[in-house]
C-alpha positions in Angstrom: 0.0 0.0 0.0 1.4 3.4 -1.1 0.5 6.8 0.3 1.5 10.1 -1.2 0.3 13.7 -1.9 -0.4 15.3 -5.3 2.0 18.2 -6.0 0.9 21.8 -6.4 -0.6 21.8 -9.8 -3.8 19.8 -10.9 -2.7 16.4 -12.5 -4.8 13.5 -13.7 -5.2 10.3 -11.6 -3.5 8.2 -14.3 -0.6 10.6 -14.6 0.0 10.5 -10.8 -0.1 6.7 -10.6 2.3 6.5 -13.6 4.7 8.9 -11.8 4.4 7.0 -8.5 5.2 3.6 -10.0 7.4 4.6 -13.0 5.1 2.9 -15.5 3.1 4.1 -18.5 0.0 6.2 -18.3 -2.0 3.5 -20.1 -1.0 0.8 -17.5 -1.6 3.4 -14.7 -5.1 4.1 -16.2 -6.0 0.4 -16.0 -5.1 0.5 -12.3 -7.3 3.5 -11.8 -10.3 2.0 -13.5 -9.8 -1.2 -11.4 -10.3 0.9 -8.2 -6.7 0.9 -7.0 -6.5 4.6 -6.2 -8.4 6.4 -3.3 -8.5 9.8 -1.8 -7.9 9.7 1.9 -10.0 12.0 4.1 -9.2 13.3 7.6 -11.5 10.8 9.2 -9.4 8.0 7.6 -12.3 7.2 5.2 -11.5 6.6 1.5 -13.1 7.7 -1.7 -12.2 5.6 -4.7 -11.1 7.4 -7.8 -11.7 5.3 -10.9 -11.6 7.9 -13.7 -8.1 8.0 -15.3 -8.6 11.4 -16.8 -10.1 13.1 -13.7 -7.9 15.9 -12.2 -6.8 15.5 -8.6 -6.9 18.8 -6.5 -3.3 19.8 -5.6 -2.1 18.6 -2.2 -4.7 15.7 -2.0 -3.5 12.7 0.1 -3.9 9.6 -2.0 -3.6 5.8 -1.3 -2.7 3.3 -4.0 -3.0 -0.5 -3.9 0.3 -1.3 -5.2 3.8 -2.5 -4.1 6.4 0.1 -3.5 8.9 0.5 -6.4 12.4 -0.5 -5.7 14.5 2.5 -4.8 18.3 3.0 -4.7 18.6 4.3 -1.2 21.9 5.7 0.1 23.9 3.3 2.2 26.0 6.0 4.0 25.2 7.1 7.5 25.3 10.8 6.4 22.8 11.8 3.7 20.6 14.7 2.5 16.9 15.0 1.7 14.5 17.6 0.4 11.4 18.0 2.6 8.7 20.6 3.2 10.3 23.2 5.4 10.5 22.3 9.1 9.8 24.8 11.9 13.0 23.6 13.7 16.5 24.3 12.2 18.0 21.3 13.9 17.3 18.5 16.3 17.4 14.8 17.0 14.7 12.3 16.2 14.6 8.6 16.9 18.2 7.4 16.3 19.2 10.2 14.0 20.0 13.9 13.8 19.0 16.5 11.3 20.0 20.0 10.3 18.4 22.4 7.8 21.1 23.4 5.3 19.1 25.4 2.8 15.6 26.6 2.2 13.8 27.6 -1.0 10.2 28.3 -1.6 9.0 26.2 1.3 11.3 23.3 0.7 14.3 22.6 2.9 17.4 20.6 2.1 18.3 18.8 5.4 21.3 16.9 6.4 20.6 13.6 8.1 23.1 11.7 10.4 22.0 8.2 11.3 22.9 7.4 14.9 21.5 3.9 15.2 18.4 4.4 13.2 18.0 3.2 9.6 16.6 5.4 6.8 13.1 3.9 7.1 12.8 5.1 10.7 14.2 8.5 9.8 11.7 8.8 6.9 8.8 7.8 9.1 9.9 10.4 11.7 10.0 13.2 9.2 6.6 12.2 7.9 5.2 12.4 11.4 6.7 15.8 11.8 4.8 17.0 8.7 7.9 16.9 6.5 7.8 13.6 4.5 10.7 13.4 2.1 9.6 14.7 -1.4 8.8 11.7 -3.6 8.5 9.3 -0.6 5.4 7.2 -1.8 5.4 5.1 1.3 5.2 7.8 4.0 2.9 10.4 2.4 5.6 12.5 0.5 4.6 15.0 -2.2 4.8 13.2 -5.5 7.2 15.6 -7.4 8.8 14.7 -10.7 12.1 13.0 -10.4 11.3 10.6 -7.6 12.6 10.3 -4.1 14.8 13.3 -3.0 17.2 11.4 -0.8 20.9 10.9 -1.5 24.3 10.5 0.2 25.8 13.7 1.7 27.4 15.7 -1.1 25.3 14.2 -4.0 23.4 17.0 -5.7 19.7 17.0 -5.0 17.8 19.2 -7.5 15.0 21.3 -6.1 11.7 20.6 -8.0 11.0 22.8 -10.9 7.2 22.4 -10.5 4.9 23.7 -7.9 5.3 21.6 -4.8 2.3 23.1 -2.8 -1.1 24.4 -3.8 -1.1 28.1 -4.6 -2.7 30.5 -2.1 -5.9 32.4 -2.5 -7.1 33.8 -4.8 -6.0 30.8 -6.8 -9.2 28.7 -7.5 -7.7 25.6 -5.9 -7.0 27.4 -2.6 -10.3 26.5 -0.9 -11.0 24.8 2.4 -14.3 23.0 2.8 -16.0 23.8 6.1 -19.1 22.4 7.8 -22.2 24.2 9.1 -20.9 23.9 12.6 -17.7 25.6 11.6 -19.7 28.4 9.9 -21.7 29.0 13.1 -18.5 29.1 15.3 -17.0 31.7 12.9 -20.2 33.7 13.0 -19.9 33.9 16.8 -16.4 35.3 16.3 -14.2 32.2 17.2 -11.0 32.3 15.1 -10.2 28.6 15.1 -11.4 26.1 12.5 -11.5 22.7 14.0 -11.5 19.7 11.6 -14.6 17.6 11.7 -16.4 15.2 9.3 -17.0 18.0 6.8 -14.3 20.6 7.7 -11.2 19.3 6.0 -7.8 19.3 7.9 -6.0 21.8 5.7 -2.9 19.7 5.7 -2.7 19.6 1.9 -1.5 23.2 2.0 1.8 24.5 3.3 1.5 25.9 6.8 0.2 29.5 6.7 -1.2 29.3 3.1 -4.1 31.7 2.6 -7.2 29.8 1.7 -10.8 30.7 1.0 -13.4 29.1 3.2 -16.3 27.5 1.4 -19.3 25.6 2.7 -21.2 22.7 1.1 -23.4 25.1 -0.8 -20.4 27.0 -2.3 -20.8 30.1 -0.2 -17.6 31.8 0.9 -17.0 32.7 4.5 -13.8 34.7 4.4 -10.1 33.8 4.4 -8.0 31.7 6.7 -4.4 30.5 7.0 -3.9 26.8 7.0 -2.6 25.0 10.1 -2.9 21.4 9.2 -2.7 19.9 12.7 -4.7 16.9 13.7 -7.5 19.0 15.0 -6.9 22.6 14.2 -7.4 22.9 10.4 -6.8 26.6 10.0 -7.0 30.0 11.8 -9.2 32.9 10.6 -7.5 35.7 8.8 -10.4 37.9 7.6 -14.1 37.7 7.1 -13.5 39.3 3.6 -13.0 37.0 0.8 -10.8 39.0 -1.5 -7.1 39.1 -0.5 -6.6 42.7 -1.8 -9.3 43.9 0.6 -7.7 42.4 3.6 -5.3 44.1 6.0 -1.7 43.3 5.5 0.7 41.9 8.1 2.3 45.3 8.3 -1.1 47.0 8.9 -1.9 44.5 11.6 1.4 45.3 13.4 0.8 49.0 13.1 -2.7 48.6 14.7 -1.3 46.5 17.5 1.3 49.2 18.3 -1.3 52.0 18.1 -3.5 50.1 20.6 -0.5 50.1 23.0 0.5 53.7 22.3 -0.5 54.9 25.8 1.7 52.3 27.4 4.6 52.7 25.1 4.5 56.6 25.1 4.4 56.7 29.0 7.7 54.8 29.1 7.0 53.5 32.6 7.9 49.9 31.7 10.1 48.1 29.1 8.2 44.8 29.5 5.3 45.0 27.1 3.3 42.4 24.9 3.5 44.1 21.5 1.5 41.6 19.6 -1.0 39.3 21.2 -2.0 36.7 18.6 -5.6 36.3 17.5 -6.8 39.5 19.3 -4.3 41.5 17.2 -5.2 39.7 14.0 -2.0 37.7 13.9 -3.0 34.2 15.1 -0.6 32.0 16.8 2.1 34.8 17.0 3.0 36.9 20.0 5.9 39.3 20.6 7.1 40.7 23.9 9.4 43.6 24.3 11.7 42.7 27.3 14.2 45.4 28.0 16.6 45.5 25.1 15.2 42.5 23.3 12.2 41.2 21.4 10.9 37.7 22.1 8.9 36.1 19.5 6.5 33.3 20.6 5.1 31.1 17.8 2.3 28.7 18.9 0.9 27.9 15.4 2.3 26.6 12.2 -0.1 29.0 10.5 2.0 31.8 11.9 5.4 30.6 10.5 5.2 32.6 7.2 4.2 35.8 9.2 7.4 36.1 11.2 9.8 37.8 8.9 7.4 40.6 7.8 6.0 41.1 11.3 9.5 41.4 12.7 10.5 43.9 9.9 7.4 46.0 10.7 8.3 46.1 14.4 11.9 47.1 13.6 10.6 49.9 11.3 8.4 51.2 14.0 11.5 52.4 16.0 10.0 51.8 19.4 11.1 54.2 22.2 14.2 53.0 24.0 14.8 50.0 21.6 17.8 49.7 19.3 17.2 49.8 15.6 18.5 46.2 15.3 17.6 44.7 18.8 18.3 41.1 19.8 15.5 38.9 18.7 14.7 35.5 20.4 12.4 33.0 18.7 10.5 30.5 20.8 8.6 27.7 18.9 6.0 26.4 21.3 3.8 24.6 18.7 0.7 22.7 19.6 2.0 19.5 18.0 5.6 18.4 17.8 7.3 15.0 17.1 9.2 13.2 19.8 12.9 14.1 20.1 15.2 17.0 21.0 14.4 20.0 18.8 16.0 23.4 18.6 12.9 25.5 19.7 14.6 28.6 21.1 17.2 30.5 19.2 18.5 34.0 18.8 17.7 35.3 15.3 19.3 38.7 15.4 21.4 41.1 17.4 24.6 40.4 19.3 24.5 37.9 22.2 26.6 40.4 24.2 23.6 42.8 24.0 21.7 40.5 26.3 22.9 41.0 29.9 22.8 38.1 32.4 20.5 38.3 34.2 18.1 40.2 32.0 16.2 42.6 34.3 13.2 44.5 33.1 11.5 47.5 34.8 8.0 48.3 35.8 7.9 51.7 37.3 10.4 51.6 40.2 10.3 47.8 40.3 12.8 45.5 38.6 12.3 41.8 37.7 14.5 39.1 36.2 13.2 37.4 33.0 14.3 34.3 31.3 14.2 34.3 27.5 14.6 30.5 27.2 18.1 30.3 25.6 19.5 28.3 28.5 17.3 25.4 27.6 16.7 25.7 23.8 15.1 22.3 23.5 12.5 22.9 26.2 10.3 25.8 25.0 8.2 27.6 27.5 5.6 30.3 26.7 6.4 32.3 29.9 9.5 34.2 31.0 9.3 33.8 34.7 7.3 37.1 35.2 3.7 37.7 34.3 3.5 40.8 32.1 -0.3 40.3 31.9 -0.7 41.0 35.6 0.8 44.5 35.5 -2.6 46.3 36.1 -3.4 44.1 39.0 0.0 44.8 40.6 -0.9 48.4 40.4 -4.4 47.8 41.8 -2.8 46.0 44.8 -0.1 48.5 45.3 -2.8 51.2 45.8 -4.6 48.9 48.4 -1.3 48.3 50.2 -1.0 52.1 50.8 -3.2 51.5 53.9 -0.5 49.2 55.4 -1.3 45.9 57.0 -0.1 42.4 56.5 -0.6 40.8 53.1 -0.3 37.2 51.8 0.9 36.1 48.4 0.0 32.4 47.8 1.6 30.6 44.8 3.9 33.6 44.9 6.0 32.5 41.9 8.8 35.0 41.4 7.2 37.7 43.5 5.6 40.2 41.1 2.7 40.8 43.5 5.0 40.7 46.6 7.2 43.4 45.2 4.2 45.6 44.3 2.7 45.3 47.7 5.9 46.2 49.4 6.5 49.2 47.2 2.9 50.3 47.8 3.4 50.5 51.5 2.4 47.2 53.0 3.6 46.8 56.6 4.5 43.2 55.9 4.2 40.7 53.0 4.4 36.9 53.3 5.3 35.0 50.0 4.3 31.4 49.9 5.4 28.9 47.3 6.6 25.3 47.1 9.4 26.0 44.6 12.8 26.9 46.0 14.0 28.3 42.6 11.0 30.6 42.3 11.5 31.8 45.9 15.2 32.4 45.2 14.4 34.5 42.1 11.7 36.3 44.2 14.3 37.4 46.7 16.6 38.6 43.9 13.8 40.6 42.4 13.2 42.3 45.8 16.9 43.1 46.0 16.9 44.4 42.4 14.1 46.8 43.4 15.8 47.9 46.6 12.7 46.9 48.7 12.9 46.5 52.5 13.6 42.8 53.0 12.9 43.2 56.7 9.2 43.6 55.9 9.1 40.5 53.8 8.8 36.8 54.8 9.6 33.9 52.4 7.7 30.7 53.2 8.5 27.5 51.2 5.2 25.6 51.7 2.3 24.2 49.8 -0.4 26.8 49.8 -3.3 24.6 51.2 -1.1 23.2 54.0 0.2 26.7 54.8 -3.4 28.0 55.4 -4.3 24.9 57.3 -1.4 25.4 59.7 -1.9 29.1 60.5 -3.0 30.1 64.0 -6.8 30.4 64.1 -6.8 34.1 64.8 -4.3 35.0 61.9 -5.8 37.5 59.5 -4.5 39.5 56.5 -5.3 42.9 55.0 -5.2 41.2 51.6 -4.5 37.8 49.9 -3.3 37.0 46.4 -4.4 33.6 45.1 -2.9 33.2 41.6 -2.5 29.4 41.2 -1.3 27.4 38.2 -3.9 25.2 36.4 -2.2 22.0 37.6 0.9 21.2 39.5 2.6 18.6 41.7 2.4 19.8 45.3 4.3 17.3 47.3 1.9 14.4 47.9 -1.1 16.6 47.1 -1.6 17.1 43.4 -3.1 20.6 42.7 -6.0 20.9 40.2 -7.5 24.3 39.7 -10.9 22.7 38.7 -11.1 20.6 41.9 -9.1 22.7 44.4 -9.7 26.3 43.7 -13.1 26.8 45.3 -12.2 25.2 48.7 -8.9 27.1 48.8 -10.7 30.4 48.0 -13.0 29.7 50.9 -10.1 29.1 53.2 -8.5 32.4 51.9 -11.6 34.5 52.4 -11.9 33.2 55.9 -8.5 34.6 56.6 -9.3 38.2 55.5 -9.5 41.0 58.1 -12.6 43.3 57.8 -12.2 45.4 54.7 -9.6 43.0 53.4 -9.4 42.0 49.7 -8.8 38.7 47.8 -7.4 38.8 44.3 -8.4 35.5 42.8 -7.2 34.4 39.3 -7.8 31.4 37.1 -5.9 30.4 33.9 -8.3 27.4 33.2 -11.3 28.9 31.3 -13.3 25.6 31.2 -15.1 26.4 34.5 -18.9 26.3 34.1 -19.5 29.5 36.2 -17.6 32.7 36.4 -15.1 33.5 39.1 -17.5 36.0 40.7 -20.0 33.1 41.3 -17.2 30.9 42.6 -15.9 33.4 45.2 -19.5 34.2 46.2 -20.0 30.5 47.0 -16.7 30.3 48.7 -17.5 33.2 51.0 -20.9 31.9 51.8 -19.4 28.5 52.8 -17.3 30.2 55.5 -20.1 32.7 56.5 -18.1 35.8 55.2 -20.0 38.7 53.8 -18.4 40.4 50.8 -18.8 44.2 50.2 -17.9 44.1 46.5 -16.6 41.8 43.7 -15.1 43.6 40.7 -13.3 42.2 37.6 -9.6 42.4 37.5 -8.6 42.2 33.9 -5.2 42.2 32.1 -3.7 45.4 30.8 -4.3 46.9 27.4 -1.4 45.0 25.8 -3.4 41.8 26.4 -6.6 42.4 24.4 -9.2 39.6 24.2 -11.8 38.5 21.7 -15.2 38.0 23.3 -15.9 34.7 21.6 -12.4 33.4 22.2 -11.7 32.6 25.8 -8.7 30.4 24.8 -6.9 33.6 24.0 -7.4 35.3 27.3 -4.4 35.0 29.6 -6.5 34.7 32.8 -9.7 35.4 34.5 -9.6 37.3 37.8 -11.8 39.1 40.3 -11.0 41.4 43.2 -13.3 40.7 46.2 -13.5 42.9 49.3 -14.8 41.7 52.6 -17.2 43.8 54.6 
């Protein structure tokens, strides 16, 4: 059984079968009429193609009932291959290493070094990574002319002289079929297109290809960029159907910066989210300004073609206090990735010497260390060890702390709230976290900010146990409860869905009259809002609340109403009577 994809131009079924097997079109046509060729759908169903002259849409995944032709495979442990461009420049798979040597038109020439694996295993790994070797009719490779693009290192591998991928919109073949359910989700404003029985996966296109969305009745529903993951087919780009009427990448960057102008012009901080993915019209793509550097976070393959132009637009904007050619760090934190060690964090531009160690950013008079990710390039993390999105809430609590009192920061992390409370005038702040490294960084942050350490107490303890062990009469002027979604907490695993409400109840019970609780949640799957949760929690411990107000992120973290997945957190600020 063979499996391969049609290349980027429409070709007949007989022509494709002849190319796959190296036989005449007449013989290939007989195979087609006999039902040997099928189109493979996302749900693993098949549709037999028995018309030899029928054209196959570019990028279609095909299955052929035939034996694989004999191939002259390289015998050396070092070889080269042509594959669809990989997101990662180098890495190690299952018993082999790879490195991207050259890239042209979405096709990469990669060097392969076998380290215990055979070529069959390396080819299968590349296919699972979305980069099957061109001409690999066993593992789903694109069926380009000239056969399998795999040779010993140093042997020339010609790049295809035909279209490898389907053309983008407005080309007539650049359409993605969507279901009625997907249409309804788009009408509500959700930007993700999830593959279902009618919505195709989008993996026949190169990642980020502009495609027109068409329902079963032929109606167009705007433009999207292909993703091709197992569930996420594409991400919405515009409700308009004509590419020339759609805002460019540069225009989207300009709008994002204009939205943040009050923050950028004030100059009070050099830690700002400049682009926030879907909410800024650049799905799967975020950029943070961190002191002298730009950190580019890519969470979607659909965003891969956007990077170069978006980065150029940011440089051209000449942001205040940022060099004309700042250091740029790229972090690939994709939804799906194959097993192995992959280079996910790298510096794309600027001199390494321009990045001080540690890198410290400022927020008003406060200073905080941030981690760009370069120390562990194969372990990408979306965060930097400091929550930019909580800037406004730190300011809210600093104003509350002006009245003095003792304040408690549970799940203190690296101390953003603790520093703000001390700077605001709290008489005393207790920071509780189970992580020793987090608490060590917290103390460094307080030192960077020249805050009075005598008014601060560091406690390495699990939050629930800490509250349980307090003296019965202990009360606080304010408590911060900003937990992770899930975490190992000694012998007691923490789950926000299970544990947040009882912990909120215990925290409310520890508030002094007039005290506040800042409660946050990253998990947006809760059935009720946080205001209802904290109301129930207070009632369970017989505490009356004077007010509950939303505590939203700053203006550099905008949100789409119908897209809760894009919001960094949900938070409320509750005040006890």
